[in-house]
Each structure stands twice: as structure tokens, then as C-alpha cells.
C-alpha positions as CSV (number, residue, x, y, z in Angstrom):
1,M,-29.1,92.0,-2.1
2,S,-28.9,92.1,1.7
3,G,-29.4,88.4,2.3
4,A,-32.3,86.5,3.7
5,R,-33.6,86.9,7.2
6,P,-34.7,84.0,9.4
7,E,-38.5,83.7,9.6
8,E,-40.2,84.3,12.9
9,G,-43.0,82.0,12.0
10,F,-40.6,79.1,11.7
11,W,-39.0,79.7,15.1
12,S,-41.7,80.9,17.4
13,G,-42.3,78.4,20.1
14,R,-39.8,75.9,18.7
15,E,-37.8,73.9,21.2
16,V,-34.2,74.5,20.2
17,T,-31.0,73.3,21.9
18,V,-27.7,74.9,21.2
19,T,-24.6,73.1,22.2
20,G,-21.8,75.6,22.9
21,G,-24.5,78.2,23.3
22,A,-22.5,80.2,25.8
23,G,-19.5,80.4,23.4
24,F,-18.4,83.0,20.8
25,L,-20.7,81.8,18.0
26,G,-23.3,80.4,20.4
27,R,-24.1,83.7,22.1
28,P,-25.3,85.6,19.0
29,T,-27.0,82.4,17.8
30,V,-29.0,82.1,21.0
31,G,-29.8,85.8,21.0
32,M,-31.2,85.6,17.5
33,L,-33.3,82.6,18.4
34,E,-34.7,84.2,21.4
35,E,-35.6,87.4,19.5
36,L,-37.5,85.1,17.0
37,G,-39.5,83.5,19.8
38,A,-37.8,80.2,20.1
39,S,-37.6,78.3,23.4
40,V,-33.8,77.9,23.7
41,R,-31.8,75.6,25.9
42,V,-28.1,76.3,26.1
43,V,-25.8,73.3,26.6
44,R,-22.6,74.2,28.5
45,S,-19.6,71.9,29.0
46,A,-19.7,72.5,32.7
47,D,-23.1,70.9,32.8
48,H,-23.0,68.3,30.0
49,D,-19.7,66.7,28.8
50,L,-20.6,65.8,25.2
51,R,-17.7,63.4,25.0
52,D,-20.0,61.1,27.1
53,A,-22.9,59.4,25.2
54,D,-25.2,59.5,28.2
55,A,-24.5,63.2,28.9
56,S,-25.2,63.9,25.2
57,R,-28.6,62.3,25.4
58,A,-29.5,64.1,28.6
59,A,-28.4,67.4,27.0
60,L,-30.5,67.0,23.9
61,R,-33.6,65.4,25.2
62,G,-36.8,67.3,24.3
63,A,-35.3,69.3,21.4
64,E,-37.0,69.7,18.1
65,T,-34.0,71.4,16.6
66,V,-30.4,71.1,17.6
67,I,-27.6,73.5,16.6
68,H,-24.3,71.9,17.4
69,L,-21.6,74.5,18.0
70,A,-19.6,73.0,20.9
71,A,-16.0,72.4,19.9
72,R,-12.5,72.3,21.2
73,V,-10.9,75.1,19.1
74,G,-8.0,77.6,19.1
75,G,-5.5,79.5,16.9
76,I,-2.3,78.2,15.4
77,G,-0.4,78.2,18.7
78,Y,-3.2,76.2,20.4
79,N,-3.4,73.8,17.5
80,R,0.3,73.0,17.6
81,R,0.2,72.3,21.4
82,N,-3.0,70.2,21.4
83,P,-3.3,68.0,18.3
84,A,-4.6,64.9,20.1
85,P,-7.4,66.6,22.1
86,L,-8.5,68.6,19.0
87,A,-8.9,65.4,17.0
88,H,-10.3,63.2,19.8
89,D,-12.8,65.6,21.5
90,N,-14.3,67.0,18.3
91,V,-14.7,63.6,16.7
92,V,-16.3,62.1,19.8
93,M,-18.6,65.1,20.4
94,G,-19.8,65.1,16.8
95,A,-20.5,61.3,16.9
96,N,-22.4,61.5,20.2
97,V,-24.5,64.4,19.1
98,F,-25.6,62.7,15.9
99,E,-26.4,59.4,17.6
100,A,-28.3,61.2,20.4
101,C,-30.3,63.1,17.8
102,R,-31.2,59.9,16.1
103,E,-32.2,58.1,19.3
104,L,-34.3,61.1,20.5
105,G,-36.1,61.8,17.2
106,V,-34.7,65.3,16.7
107,Q,-36.4,66.9,13.7
108,K,-33.4,69.0,12.5
109,L,-29.7,69.1,13.3
110,V,-27.3,71.7,12.1
111,A,-23.6,71.1,13.1
112,A,-21.0,73.7,12.3
113,C,-18.2,72.5,10.1
114,S,-15.1,74.7,9.4
115,V,-13.1,76.0,6.5
116,C,-10.2,74.2,8.2
117,A,-11.6,71.0,6.7
118,Y,-10.4,72.0,3.2
119,P,-7.2,70.7,1.7
120,N,-4.0,72.6,2.3
121,H,-3.5,73.4,-1.4
122,A,-7.1,73.6,-2.5
123,R,-7.8,75.8,-5.5
124,V,-9.2,79.2,-4.5
125,P,-11.9,80.0,-4.1
126,F,-12.7,76.8,-2.2
127,R,-15.6,74.9,-3.8
128,E,-17.6,72.4,-1.9
129,A,-17.0,69.6,-4.5
130,E,-13.3,69.7,-3.7
131,I,-13.4,69.5,0.1
132,W,-12.2,65.9,0.0
133,D,-9.4,66.5,-2.6
134,G,-6.4,66.4,-0.2
135,F,-5.2,66.7,3.4
136,P,-5.8,69.9,5.4
137,E,-3.0,72.3,6.4
138,P,-0.9,70.3,9.0
139,S,-1.4,72.6,12.0
140,N,-5.2,72.6,11.3
141,A,-5.5,69.0,10.4
142,P,-6.6,67.4,13.7
143,Y,-9.4,69.9,14.0
144,G,-10.2,70.1,10.3
145,V,-10.5,66.3,9.8
146,A,-12.7,66.1,12.9
147,K,-14.9,68.7,11.3
148,R,-15.0,66.9,8.0
149,L,-16.5,63.9,9.9
150,L,-19.6,66.0,10.5
151,L,-20.2,65.9,6.7
152,V,-19.9,62.1,6.7
153,L,-22.1,61.8,9.7
154,S,-24.8,64.0,8.2
155,D,-24.9,62.0,4.9
156,S,-24.7,58.6,6.7
157,Y,-27.4,59.3,9.2
158,R,-29.7,60.8,6.5
159,R,-29.3,57.7,4.3
160,Q,-29.5,55.2,7.1
161,Y,-32.1,56.8,9.5
162,G,-33.6,59.7,7.7
163,L,-32.1,62.2,10.2
164,D,-32.5,65.7,8.6
165,S,-29.1,67.4,9.1
166,N,-26.4,69.4,7.5
167,A,-23.0,70.8,8.4
168,P,-22.4,74.3,6.9
169,V,-18.7,75.0,6.3
170,I,-18.0,78.3,8.1
171,A,-15.2,80.8,7.3
172,N,-12.8,82.3,9.9
173,L,-15.0,84.1,12.5
174,Y,-14.4,87.4,14.2
175,G,-16.4,90.0,16.1
176,P,-17.3,91.3,19.6
177,G,-16.8,88.8,22.4
178,D,-14.0,86.9,20.7
179,N,-11.3,85.2,22.7
180,F,-8.5,87.7,23.0
181,D,-5.9,85.4,24.6
182,L,-2.7,85.8,22.7
183,E,-1.7,82.2,23.0
184,D,-5.0,80.6,21.9
185,S,-6.9,83.2,19.9
186,H,-7.4,83.4,16.1
187,V,-5.7,86.0,14.0
188,I,-8.1,89.0,14.2
189,A,-8.5,88.8,18.0
190,A,-4.8,88.5,18.5
191,L,-4.1,91.5,16.2
192,V,-6.7,93.6,17.9
193,R,-5.2,92.9,21.3
194,K,-1.6,93.5,20.2
195,Y,-2.4,96.8,18.5
196,V,-4.7,98.2,21.1
197,E,-2.2,97.4,23.9
198,A,0.7,98.8,21.9
199,A,-1.2,102.0,21.2
200,E,-2.1,102.5,24.8
201,R,1.5,101.9,26.0
202,G,3.0,104.1,23.3
203,E,5.1,101.3,22.0
204,E,7.2,101.8,18.8
205,R,6.6,98.5,17.2
206,V,4.4,95.4,17.0
207,V,5.8,92.0,16.1
208,L,3.5,89.6,14.2
209,W,3.9,86.0,13.2
210,G,4.7,85.0,9.7
211,T,5.2,87.0,6.5
212,G,1.8,88.6,6.3
213,E,1.3,87.3,2.8
214,P,-1.3,84.5,3.4
215,T,-4.9,85.4,2.7
216,R,-8.0,84.6,4.7
217,E,-11.7,85.2,4.6
218,F,-13.3,86.8,7.6
219,L,-17.0,86.4,8.6
220,H,-18.6,88.4,11.3
221,V,-20.0,86.2,14.0
222,D,-23.5,87.8,13.6
223,D,-23.6,86.8,10.0
224,A,-22.5,83.3,10.8
225,A,-25.4,83.0,13.4
226,R,-27.9,84.1,10.8
227,A,-26.6,81.6,8.3
228,L,-27.0,78.8,10.8
229,L,-30.7,79.7,11.3
230,L,-31.2,79.9,7.6
231,A,-29.6,76.4,7.2
232,C,-32.1,75.1,9.8
233,E,-35.0,76.6,7.9
234,R,-34.1,76.0,4.3
235,C,-31.4,73.3,3.8
236,D,-32.7,69.8,3.2
237,S,-29.5,68.2,2.0
238,S,-26.3,66.9,3.6
239,E,-24.1,68.4,0.9
240,P,-21.6,70.9,2.2
241,I,-22.5,74.6,1.9
242,N,-19.8,77.3,2.3
243,I,-20.7,80.1,4.6
244,G,-18.6,83.2,4.2
245,T,-18.2,86.5,2.4
246,G,-16.4,85.3,-0.7
247,T,-13.8,88.0,-0.2
248,E,-10.0,87.3,0.2
249,T,-8.1,89.5,2.6
250,R,-4.3,89.5,2.9
251,I,-3.1,89.3,6.5
252,R,-0.7,92.2,6.0
253,D,-3.6,94.4,4.8
254,L,-5.8,93.2,7.7
255,A,-3.0,94.3,10.1
256,E,-2.9,97.7,8.6
257,I,-6.6,98.3,9.0
258,I,-6.6,97.1,12.7
259,S,-3.5,99.2,13.4
260,R,-5.3,102.3,12.1
261,L,-8.5,101.5,14.0
262,A,-6.5,100.9,17.2
263,G,-4.7,104.2,16.9
264,F,-1.3,102.6,16.7
265,E,1.4,104.9,15.1
266,G,4.5,102.7,15.3
267,E,6.0,100.0,13.0
268,T,4.8,96.5,12.3
269,V,7.5,93.9,12.1
270,W,6.9,90.5,10.6
271,D,8.6,87.5,12.2
272,A,9.1,85.1,9.2
273,S,10.5,82.4,11.5
274,R,6.9,81.8,12.7
275,P,4.4,79.7,10.7
276,D,2.1,81.3,8.2
277,G,-0.4,78.5,8.1
278,Q,-2.4,77.8,4.9
279,P,-1.2,80.0,2.0
280,R,-4.6,81.2,0.7
281,R,-8.1,80.7,2.0
282,Y,-11.4,82.0,0.8
283,L,-14.7,80.4,-0.2
284,D,-17.0,80.2,-3.2
285,V,-20.2,81.2,-1.5
286,S,-22.6,80.9,-4.5
287,R,-24.2,77.7,-3.2
288,A,-25.2,79.5,0.1
289,R,-26.8,82.3,-1.9
290,E,-28.7,79.9,-4.1
291,R,-29.9,77.4,-1.6
292,I,-30.5,79.3,1.6
293,G,-30.5,82.9,0.5
294,F,-27.4,83.8,2.6
295,K,-25.3,86.8,1.9
296,A,-22.9,88.3,4.5
297,R,-24.0,91.8,5.6
298,V,-21.3,93.2,7.9
299,P,-18.5,95.0,6.1
300,L,-15.0,94.0,7.3
301,E,-13.9,97.4,8.5
302,E,-17.2,98.0,10.4
303,G,-16.8,94.5,12.0
304,L,-13.2,95.2,12.9
305,R,-14.2,98.5,14.5
306,Q,-16.8,96.7,16.7
307,T,-14.2,94.1,17.7
308,V,-11.7,96.8,18.7
309,E,-14.3,98.5,20.8
310,S,-15.3,95.1,22.3
311,F,-11.7,94.5,23.4
312,R,-11.3,98.0,24.8
313,A,-14.4,97.5,26.9
314,T,-13.0,94.3,28.5
315,V,-9.9,96.2,29.7
316,A,-11.5,99.5,30.6
């Protein structure tokens, strides 16, 4: 089973607004929509500050469908330095987008939730019914709780106003065009940069944060974009739906693959004084298969190869 494809007949001529459409997930989402014949408007923070209610209404006016991807987001280092903006900005943007969609009569709203919303010690694989059974991992909590609010908003606005919306819970993303800044990137982008640069400089070792023992689930950004479109087409409920691969990967094993793809021949050293983050994280993705026909397509090693090539192209 290769997973369902978005339907051109649904999207052709449809007025779609994508907040954060110039971002990492936004770019492939917009590209897919345009290939399917949608009329796409990209909302950028430079033009519309979604923390402002009036700006949100202006940004979304005229849309039949809204895909809300705009977010303040970063890796562990960024999260530790910016807990208040992560909480405030994501909460306010989400609330403004839902209210603007209600006021403007938007037909469908899909707002991207995050795996960071799950409790720190949730049983693995993470199941949608247990997303409220505890507090998120502390370094992720400001962002994760703000993303949880999208689930509450979706349910509340559906019951109160009949706004058709959902907030798919998306696994850790990676792929070409990611943010490769070492201070603020997520794990794959940071590892790609470290190993590629170390290989090019002929360095003897690479030092990585933590123990390497935690696990994560990694979803290629193109798969995530396809899932968002399928959610728009097929999901008529505000219940959470996990979007991922359903495969658990140890960080230490991930580092070995990236090291090999980058051509690094030295030693990897783990700095256990640095935080690991959540111990284990991967999703039960059966609901996504059943309800919207989604199944991830891009194998991890192939996606990592694309990501390595993407970073090399930026420094060539």
C-alpha cells in the first residue's frame, strides 16, 4: 500500500490560503496544491502578523480552505531559550486563525498540531486517546501545550459554530530545505550539518548532545504535505489523527546513517551532560490509514540522502 493521493478534482480552482506557506512544511504543501490546480495564497509573517486579529482576518479573507502552518518553532536549544514566545505566539496565532475562519465563513480549516503535544511519559506508540494523559516533556511544553490548544479550538468551534476543522498531530519532520542552523534546528538538520562539515574539513570527531539512546520518529516533509491535503479532503472530525511513519529510530542509529551518507570517517562522541529530551517518541498511525488513507512513502535513508544533498547545495 503506497498511501492515498490527493484528488485533483477536489483542489482544481479551489481558493486555498496557507499560513506559513513560505516555510519548511509550507513550501512543499503549496507546491502540491499548485500542481493540483488550486489557487493558492501564501501568508508570510512579513506581510501579516497573525498575532493580530485584524491582520489575521485580512490574511484569510476570500479563502475557501485554510491550511494553518505558521508557527514559532525550533529545536531543543531554541526551546530552552524562548519558552514564553513559544507559548504566547503559538496560542495567539491559533486562536486568531480559528476566529477569523469562523467570521469569514471558511469552509475547511486544517491546523498542524505536533507530536510535542503528547505527554512526556506517554506509552509508546503514542495513541490519540492518550494525548491528554500528562504534561509534555518540559523543554517542549510551551510549544506542545500551545499546539494542544488547536485540538480544543477545533472541537469547540465545530460544536459551537459548525466550523469544519481538524488538527493532525505531525511527527518530527525532516527533508530538503530544512533549517540547518545549529542553535535552532531540529535533530536531523543539525546532524546533517555537523557531519557534512566535519567530513569536508577532515575532522577526527563529531560531538553530539545527549546519550544517543532516545528514539524518535521522522517524517519526510513531502509526506507531511500530502497528509495535510488528505486531511482537508477526507477528515470530517475534530478528533486527533497521528501523521507519521509508525517507525521508531534511535538517535544513535540515526547518527550512524547520516555519518555514512556524509562521508564522515571519524569518531562520534556523545556529550551526556546535554539534554536528551523525551525518552521515546513514535506514533500509532493506524487511524490515519483508516480515516484518510495516509501512509508514509519516503524511506528514511532515501530522505536523509536528499537532506544531505540539500545542505551541500546551500554551501556549494
